[in-house]
N, C-alpha and C positions, 0 to 999 in steps of 0.2 A: 493447532499449530505445530508446526516441527519444531523439534527440540532446541535446534540451531538455526538461526534465520540469520540473513546477511542484509544489512541496511545500507540502500544505495541512495543517492542524493542526485536529483535530475535537474539542470538548468534548462529552462525553455524561453520562449519569447512568445508575446500575445500581441500582433499586430495587425494592420489592415483594418477590414471590416469586423474581425473577431476581437478587437478591442472594445465592442459595445457587449461582449458576452458579461454577464454578472459572474461574480466569484463561483456561485453553486454551478451555473453553466461550466464554467472552466474545468471545476473538478468532475463533472460528470464526462466532459469531452476527454479528459486525460485518464478516467476510467476505462472508457472504450478503447484508447489506443493503448494502455497497457494489457488489456484483454486481448486485443488483436495482435499485440505483438509476440505473444505466447510466452511471455517471461514467467516463470514460476511464483507467482506473487504469493506471499503468505495470507493467511484468512485469519481473521480473529475468532476467538471461541465464545460460545456463549449462545443467546436466543438469536439475535440479530447478527447474522454472520457477515462480513464484508472484508473487502482486502485491506490489508493494513498500509494506510499512507498518512503523511502528514504535510499540509501545505504550508507555504508562506503567509504572510499577511496579504490580505484581498486587495486587489486593484480596483478602484473606482469604475463603474460603467463609462465606457468612452476612453479612459487612459491607457494607452498602450505601454506595454512592459518588454525591456530587452534582456533582463536577467533574471527572471523568476525561478523562484525553486521550491522543490517538494520532496518529500523522501517516501520510499517504498521500501518493503522488506520483504525478502526473496526467500522461499523454501531451499533453494539450491544455488550455489555460486555459478554466476555467467559472466565470462570475463566482460570488462566495460566497453572494449571496443564492440564485441558482439552484440551486447544489451543497446550499446547506443545505435547500431545498425538495425536493429529490429524495431526499434522505438521510433527512430527516423521513417522509415518504410510503413510504418502504421499510423503516423500522424497526418495531419491535413494541412495546408497551407494557412499561415497565419497562427500556427502553435508550433513552431519548430523547435524541435530538439537541439540544444546547443552541445551538451555535454553531461556526462555521467561519471560518478566515483564513489566508491565505498567508504562508508564512514564507521568510526568506532562506536561502542556503545555509550562512551563517554562524552561524546560529542552532544552538545546542546541542541534543542531544536531551533528551526530558523526563527520561528517566532520570537524567542528568548535571545538568540545571540545576534540576527541581524537587524539591529534597531536605527539604522541610519539608512535613509532612502535619497538616491540621488535621483533628481529629475531635470528634464530639459523642458522649458515651455517656450513654444514660438509663439509670438503677438504679430497680428496685423495692427501696424501703429495709426491706419486712418489719417493719414497725413500729418500726425505730430512728430516731432523728432525724438532722437534717441535721449537728448537731454531733459525732455519732459517726462519719460518714462524713468530715468535715474532720479530725476527731483521727487516724483512721488514715490518712489521706492524709499527714497532717505526719509519722507514725510512720515510713512507707514512705520519704518523702522524707529523712528523717533518716538512717535507715539506709544510703541511697544505692545500693542496687542491688537487683535482683530476678532472679530465678533462672528460666529457661525451659529446656526440654528439645526438642532437636532431633535426629533422627535417634537416639533413644535416649541422647543424651547432654546432660549437663545443662551450662547455659552461664550465667555471671552477666554481666548487663547493668548497667552504669555509668549511674545515672540523670542524671547531672551531664553524659554525652555525648549523650543521646537526649533528654533533655527540657530545652529550652532556657529554660523559665519554668515556673511552678508553675501547675498546672491550676486552673482555676476551676470552683468548686462553687456551684451555685444550685438552687433549687427547682425541680421540674420543672413541666409543662404539666398533669399528673394528679397529683391527692391521693395522698400517699405516695410520690412518686418524685423523685427528684433529677437532676440533669444535670450533665456534667463536660465541660467545653471545654477541651482540651489541645493541645498542638502538639508533634509528633515529628520529630526530627531524623534523616534516614537517612544512613547513611554506606558506606563500604567493607566494613564489618563488619556490614551489615545495618541493621534498624531495630528499634525497639520496639513490639510489637504491643498495642493498648490492652488487648487481654482478658488479657495477661500483667500489666499493672500492675494492672488491677482485682481480679485473681485475689488478689494479695499485699495489696491494700488491704481486700477482703474478708473476709480470713483472717486479717487483722491481730489479734493475740490483745489482749483485754480493752478491744474497742470495741463490743462487742454488737450485730455486724453477720452474725450468723449466718444470719439469715432473709433478708437481702438477697440481690438477683440481679440480672445485668446483662439488661435488656430487649432493648436494641438498640444497635447501633455503627455510625456513619455516618462516612465520611469526607468532609468538607464540602469540602475544597479540596486541590489541591497546588500548592505556592507555591515561588518562587524565594527566596533570602534577599536581604534589603536591603543595597543596596550603601553 
């Protein structure tokens, strides 16, 4: 590895059919993009040599992302505009590069610093009214927790920990749909998947949402907490 390396943060999107890629598949796809771009990426030392990069928190399969982040280290300085052009020319539709910038050594990793995830969930109401969705959301929030299953084990998630504010409900762009905007806080114990919350909402008893379904889930941004 070169004595001096330059850390570059890349913002990209994961959209369309490529939202069904796993996190590992996205990492491999981006590695191919970096190679095709011709950027002088730094390599690790040791027996298992690989390009130096660090990706942000994984997106679940099927969830789109509009502001995903990863860092790479370069052996040589490349002007940001030139680096962006190279990466954009080397990528594929569905994984567009949105921006690039250089970071100092003191800047923490995305995994450590960006612990707020903004999501947009689109719901087909199936004939139910927006008030039914609002009522079901209130009921779940009042209950205070939701249950998820991981590796065959049920786990209760405290909504007060993972939801710093009440999700915003509004009419969707298409007739018969609704949109929920929510911010999820990630911590050492993990994070709340919007699908888990939506499952609890849509099955909340007495709110006539039996025909409602989730159309899409999009992570619109990764953010640092306000100081």
